[in-house]
N, C-alpha and C positions, 0 to 999 in steps of 0.2 A: 541946734536950737538953745536960744539963750534961756537963762533960768527963769525970767519974767514970762516968756512965751509958752515954757514948759508948764508953768503954774496955770496961765491963762488956758491952755488946752485941757490941763487936768481938771479946772473948774468946769470947763464946758462939757467935757465927757461926764463929770459928776452929775451935773444939772440935767443932762440928756438920761442918763440912767433912772434918775429920780423920777423924772416925768414917764419914763417906760413903766416904772414901778406903779406910779399913780394911775396911768391909764390901765394898767392890768388889774388895779384893784376895782376901778370903776367897772370894767367888764366883768369881773367877777361877782361883784354886787349885783349887778344886771342878771347875771347867770343863776345865782342861787335864789333868783326869786321863783325860779321854774324849777331847777334841779336842785338835787340833795347835795348836801357838803360832800358825802361820799363820794359822788359822782364827779364833782369838780375835782377832788383830790386824785382820783383815779385817773381821769382823763388827762388832767394837768400834768400829772407825773410821768405817764406813759410817753407823752410828748416831749417831756424834758428828758427823760432817758433816751429816747432816740439822738435828741441832740448832743447828749454826753458821750455817746458810744465811742467817736474818734478819740475823745479825751481820755476815756477809760483805756482804749487801746494803747494810747501813747503812754499813760502812766504806767500800765500792766496791771492785769486784773489782780494778780498775786500781791502786788503792792497795796491794792487798795483794800484787800480782804484781810490782810495783815497789818492794818493800821494799828497805830501804838496806843496803848491804854485803851483797849475795848470796852471795859466797864464804863468810862467816861464817854467814849464814842457812842455807846448806846443812850447813855443818858441824854446827851446833846441831841441824838435822834428823836427820843420821846419829847424833849422840850420843844423842839423845832416842828416836829409833827403835830403834836396837840396844840400849840400856839397858832400854827395856821388853819387848823380846824376851827379854833375859837375865833379866829378873825373872820372866817367865811360866815361863821353862825351869826355873830354880833351884827355885821352888816346887813343880815336880813332884815333887821329892825330899826338899828340906831343909824343915825346920819354918819356918813363916811369920814367927815372931818372928826367928829369925835371919837370914832374908834381909832382913828390915826394918832389922835392926841394922846389917847391912852397908850398907846404902843409907844409913842417917841417920848413917853416919860420912863421908859425901861432903863436908859443909862442912869437916871436918879437911883433907881433901884441896885443896879450895879455899884455905883458910887459908895451905897450905903452898906452893901454886903461885902465889897470887895476886902475892906480892912479886917474883917473877921475870917473870910475864908481863905483870902490869898496873902495875907499879913501886908497889906499895903496900907500906909500910914495916910490920912487924910488931915489936911492943916485946917485951922479953925474957919477961915473963910471959905473952905470947900465945903465943910459940914454945913455952914450957913447957906450956902448955894443949895445943899439938898434939902434941907428944911423948907427953903421958899419954894422950890419945885413941887415938894410935896403939898403945900399950901395951894400951889397952882393946881394940882390934882384935884384937890377938894373943891376948888372954885369950879373946876369942870363938872365935877360930880354932883355937887351940892347935896350930900347925903340927906335923904328923907324917904318916906314911904313911896312917893311917887318917882323918886329918880333911882332908887336901889332896886330896879328891875332885874329881870333874870339877864337879858342880853347885856346890861351895863356889868352885871357881876361877872360874865363869860368875859367881857371885853377886858376887864382889869385881871382876871385870871389869866388870859392870854398874853397881857403885857408882864406879868410876874414870869411867866414861862418864857417870854422873849427874853427877859433879862438873864434867866437861867441858860439860855442857849448862848447869849453874849459872854457870860462867865465861863461857860464850858469851853467855848471858841477859845478865848484867851487863854485857858489852861492847855489847850492842843495846839499851841503855836507851831509844834514841830510837824504836825500833820500837813500835807499838800491841801491848797484849796480845792483840786479836784476830788481828793478823796472826802472832805467835809461836805461838798455839794452833792456828789453822788450817794453818800451815806443819808444824807438828810432827804433827798428825793426818793430814794428807795423806802424810807421810813413812810413818807407821805403815801407813796404807792401801796405799801402793805395795808395802811390803815384805810385808804380809799377801797381797795378791794374788799375788806371785811364789811364796811358800812354800805358801799354802793348797793347791793342786792336790797336792802331795806328801804323801801319807797323809791325804786328805779323808775325813773320818767323816760321812755324812750326820745332820745334827741333826734331832732331833725338834723339834715346833713348839714345845714349852715349853722347850727348850733353846736354839732359835734365839732365842725372846725373852728368854732370860736372857743369851745371847750379846750381843745388842744391847744389853741394860740396863747392860751395862759401860761402854758409850760414854756413855749417857744419865746414869747415876749418876755419872761420872767429870766429866762437864761440869757437873752441879749442884753437886759439892764443888768446883770450880774457880771457879764463880761466887761460892760462899760464902766461900771464901777470899780471892778478889779483894775482896768486900765488906767483909770483915773488916779488910783493909789500907787499904781507903778511909776507913772508920769511925775506926780506932784506930791508933796509931802503930805501925810494925813491931815496934819494940823491945817493945812490949807485948804483941802477939799472937802474934809468931813462936815464941817459946818452947814454945807450945802444940803446935807440930809434934811434939815429943817424946812426946805422948801416943800417936803412933802405935805406939810399941812397946808400950805398955800394953795398947791394945786388940789388937794382933798376938799378945800372950801369952794374953789372955782368950778370943780367938776361936780360935785355935790349939788350946787345951785343949778348949773347948766343942765345935768342929767336928770336930776330927782326932784329938783325944786326944794332943796335942803340948804338952809342958811342958819349959820351958828347964832345963838343970842350973845348978849353983851358979856355974861359971865363966861360962856365958853371960850369968846375972843380974848377976855382978860387972862382966864386961866392958861390958855395956850401961850400967851405972850410970857407969862411968867415962867412957865415950864421951859419954853426954848431959851429965854434969857439964863436961866439956871443951868440948862444944859451945854449953853455955848460958853459959860463961864468956866465950867467943869472941864470942858473940851479944851479951852485955852490954857488953864491950869496944867492940865495932864500933857498938854503939848509941849509945855517948856522942858519938862524932864524926860519923857518917853514918848515913842510911837503911839498915837491913838489906834486902839483896837477897832476894827471896823466889821460890822455885821450888817448884811443887807436887810432892807425892809421886807414885811412879808408879802 
């Protein structure tokens, strides 16, 4: 296969994976209108663990349990588990595209923190891109008594935790993808088991299947994104992460009657432009770290 065809295949797989993530988030938003976040985390994670069993056996249980830097591994699990719970809680009230935009601003936080935590230097133009990206976040939020609602604050906290997940993943580059996914899924399973008894709503068989499908579809999306990154350079396929905002706007309008206003659209454009610029600058010198959407 030629390099051009490899890149095209990688882009196609990335776009398909992001589409699955978007569909999964739509289904999750619809389900948390009836069921608690704890139930969603529990049943989603149980299904995902079942999907992961062959990969766990192939990797070896001992290898996964003895993953390097256990303290950082636990911190990463905490970041990933709580940010997922924040995402599901926020979409019960906020439009899907708003929550997605907050979460896709996480690379800006990573770029701002990395120079201090990882001793990675940013050039002046990169700092300008970070500042412009934060301006985009403010355009989306438009801080006021009306906009600083609890769901909006939860979404912002979730995006910050998502940035923590990205940073910790970057620091754990020596850990296998299977170990990272297993630990993250296990963390969500544990939190779901703790929260699920509070406000439990008995699901119908149909909804039980849909709640389980959240984990299955998410695993499928993870596989597609991982395969895309294996086939094509990260600098080529990673920018297509931002198609998530487009899908969120389309599906939010189609399924929930939500449509972003002018400020929301303008802020999202600024955030995406800043993120793409940082991604292109980083891609010139090093492979771009990749963390899948929630």
